[in-house]
N, C-alpha and C positions, 0 to 999 in steps of 0.2 A: 133480437132480429125478430121480424113479424113472421105471424104465425101464416099469413095467407101465401100462398105461392108465385113466384115470378119467372116471366116466360124470358128464353132468351131465343135468337135465332143465329144460326152458324152458315155463312155462307159458303162453299164447297164447289171446287169443280165438279160438271156433271160427270158421274160415272163413280166416283169416290164417297158418296153419301155414306154405303154402310162400313166404308174403313175409317170415316171419320167417326161415327157413332162406335164401334169397336174399339179405338183408341180413347173416345171419351170416356166406355166405362171402365176400360184398362185403370185409368188415372183415378177414378172416380173410386174401384176396388182398392190402389194401391196405397191411396191418401188416406183411405178409409173414412170417405165422405156419404157412404149411404144414406145416412139421416136427411142430410142435406140437399140432393139430388133425388126428386120423385121418380122422374122418369127420363129416357133419352128416347126423340122419337123422330122416324124419317118417314116425311108421306110420301106416299107411291100412288101413282094413277096408273091404270091399263091404258094401256095403247093400243090400236089396232092396227097390224100392218098389212099390207098386201104385197106378195112377192112372188110374182111367176103364177099369178093366179091363186094362189092359195094365200089363206086369212091365219095370222100370226098373232096372237096377243103376247104383247111384252110390258112389263113393268117401265 
């Protein structure tokens, strides 16, 4: 196998990103694949939401 890391993208429903990440990490642990999988990342972005005149920052 190549020493170079490969990237994969998993499409999920909005709001389920962290649940999918947790499931992937659990599978990695159960199958002993820690050496094969470097990192599982969920990109997040801060969004400013104004409701009733109040600013809220959400991810």
